[in-house]
N, C-alpha and C positions, 0 to 999 in steps of 0.2 A: 458911765453908770448903765446906760441902756445896753451897751455892748456886753457888759458883764452879766446883766439879767438875761439877755438873749443867749449867751453862751451857757449860762446855768440851766436854762430851760432846755436847750439843745442837748446838754449833758444828761439831764434827767430822762428825756425822751429816748436818748441813745441807750441808756442803761435799761430802761423799760423794754425797749425793742430787743436788746440782747437777751434779757431775761425770758421774754416770750419765745424768741427763736431757740434759746437753749432748752426751754421746757418742751417745745415741739420736737426738737431733735432727740431728747432723751425718750420722750414718748414713742417716737417713731422707731428708734433702734430697739427699745425694750419690747415693743409690740412685735417687730420683725423677729427678734430672737425668741420670744416666748411662743409665737405661733409656729415657728419652724422647729425648735428644739425641745419644747416642753409639751406636756400633755400626752395624750394617747397617740400612737402612730396613726396617721390618716390613710395609709395604704399598706399593702402587703410588702412592697419593696422597702418601705421605711422600717418595717419590723425586722428586716434582715440586717440592718446596719448594726455592727457590733463595736465599732471604734470610731474615733473622731478622725479628722483629716490629718495628713502628714505634717511633719515639722516644717517642711518647705513652704507650706501655706500659712502656718501660724507665726513664724518668725517675722516676715515682712509686716503683717498686721500688728504684731506686738510692738515693733519699732515705731510705727505710725501712732499707735495708741500711747506710747511713752512720750513722744513729742507733743501730742495733744495734751497730755497730763501736765507736762512741764510748762506749756504755754498758759494753762489754766491756773497753776499754782505759783508761777514765777513770771507774771506778765511784765513787770517792770524791767527785768533783765532782758527779756525778749524784745521789748520796745527799744531799749537802749542799743541792743545788738543790731536792730533793723534801721536805726537812724542813719548810719553812714551809707549803706547801699541805696536807701530811699532818697537821701539828699542828693545823690548823683543825678536823679531824674527830676526832682521837684525843686532843687536848689537848697539853700541853707534853711534848716528848720528853725522857726522862731521860738521864742521863749514861751509863748502861750501854749504850744503843744506839749511842753515839758510839765505843765501844771497838772497833767493827768497822772503823773508818776506817783504822787502821794495816794491818790485814789486806787491805783494799781497795787500799792503796798497793802492797803486795807483789804482788797480782794484776795491778795496772796495770803495774808494772815487768816482770813476767813476760810480759805480753802484748806489751809493746814489744820485748822480746828476741826473742820468737817471730816478730813481724812483721819485725824486722830480719833474722832468719835466713832467712825466706821470701823477702825482697827480695834477699838475697845469692844464693840459689838461682836466682831468676829472672834475675838479672844474669849468672850463670854460664851459664845456659841460653841467654840471648841472645847471649853471646859465641861459644858453640860451636854455635849453631843451624844453621850451614851445613855442619857436619860430621856432622849426624844424618841418617839415612834414615827416611822416613816409610812406615808400613804401616797397614793397616786397624786400627781400634780393636778390641782383644781378638782380633786375628788369631792370636796364639799361634804365629807362624811359618808359618801356612798362608795363602797368598795368594788363595785363592778361597773365603772364608767366606760363609755365608748367615745369615739372621736366626735360623735354627734351630741354629746352631753357636756361640752366644755366651751370655753371662750372662743370666739372667732375674732378676727381682726377688727371688725366693726363694733362688736360689743366691748372690746377692750378700750377702744378710742372714744366710745360713746359719751362718757362723762365729760371729757375735755371738749368734744365737739358741741355738746349741749350748751357749754358756756359761751360758745361762739355762734349761737343760733342765728343771729342776724346776718352772718356772712355765709351761711349754708342753708340749703333746703333739704329736709329729710324726706326721702321718698320711700314709702312702705308698701310692699305688696304682700298681703296676708290672706290666707284662706283658712278660716277657723274650723276646727272639727265640730261636727254637728251631732254626732252620735257617740256612744260609749266606746265603740271600737271603730274609729273612722278609717276609711280606706285611703283617703287623700286629704292631706293638710300640709301647708307650707307657710313659711314666713321668710321674707327677704327685705332687707333694708340697705339702702346706700345713700350717700350724701352727694349732693350736687352743689356746685358754686352758684351763688345768687345770679351773677351775670350770665352764667350759662343757662340756668333754669328760666330766668325771666326775660332775658334779652336775646341771647344767641339762638336758642332753640326755637322760640316763636318766630324770629326773623327768618331762620333757615326753612321752617315749615311754610311760612308765607311765600318765600321764593319758590320752593318746590311746588306749592299749590298753583302758583302763577304759571310756571313753565309746564306743569302737567296739562294745561289747557292746549298746549301746542303739540302734544304727543300724537294727535290724530294726523298731523301733517306728515310725520314720518311713518307712512303706512307701507312703504315698499313699492308703491305704484309709480312706474317710470313716467307714464303719461301725465300723471298728476304733478310730478316734479317739473316736467317741461312746461306745464301750464303755469306753475308758480313763476318760472323764469320769464315766460312771455308777459305775464301780468306785471312783473317788476320792471321789465324793459319798457312796457307801455306807460307805466306811471312815471318812469324816469324821463321819457320823451315829452310827456305832458308837462312835467315840471320845468323842463328846459325851455319849452315853447312859451309857457306862461311867465316864467321868471326872466326870460331873456337870456 
């Protein structure tokens, strides 16, 4: 009974962990794609790009994406396919591991439903595509945007990072405009890990502050270096005589 409860709790935590990792992966890749390929060009060189990359770059990535999709929508078959090669290294797979297959079938069915729903949305979009008006990405109703008036990577991820505030420290550097036509104003924000902000950086600063006290020793004076050596030898002899 206890083993079943432990396995059930471990299963729930594993699913929750996979859901969190999956959410972070989706956020990461959509952020990277959006910042690189959407919005206004951020340089003159980017404005000159007229076409996507060649087919030789797209085909390998498409194959990997297809395998990733198959693993997501048909996990039970992938799991069964991997049992034999895995059993060569870990021995015979017990029956408890096979209890996950029904859960994988539920995941597979859910994935098919989601894919079908997305396909329906794309079909609706295709039917009504001629009735839509196109504007600049992230234009927000403003028809003359620039690269400085749109999302950045930090602003895109900010809602998700805010949910994980205890795990991160938000560092903000801002200089607000003080006049109607300010000459200088800036805003910068980045996230730091809690262990880095509250443990690693203070420790490193204290170590640097400690060793900074010895910087005067390395002044390039040869006579002073020789004096240090003589003092060390004298202290070593004293210690040998006293301690025997």
